[in-house]
C-alpha positions, 0 to 999 in steps of 0.5 A: 202085287199092289196093296189093294190086290193083296187085300182082295186076294186075302178076302177072296181066300178067307171069305169065299173059301177059295184055294190060293190058285183060285183066289189069284185067278179071281184077283187077276180077273177083277183087275183085268175087268177094272183095267178094261173099263178104265181104259175107256174113261176120259180124263179132264186133260183129254177133254180140255184138249178136244175142247180147245181143238173144237174152239179153234175149228169154230174160230176158223169157220167163223172167219170163213163165214164172215169173209163169204158174207162180206163178199156176198154183200159187196156183190149185192151192192154192186148189182144193185148200184148197176141196176140203179145206174141203168134205170136212172140213166135211161 
């Protein structure tokens, strides 16, 4: 048992007037509850990794967006030059 568990056991045994078996069950229940709650906590390292993954996705989508924008602009320029050529030629 860890030092904090031993302290909790001693407090439960003395202050709550629990017998040894009940004090141990109480300590186990508290430790289980703490472990369940801390399993859901997020660490800084996990957040940093997820943030880097998000930044990579954003960069990739920005590249694709810029590529499509230039393709659209080139198509618009080609269409405009074609119409100008047709109107000015005739």
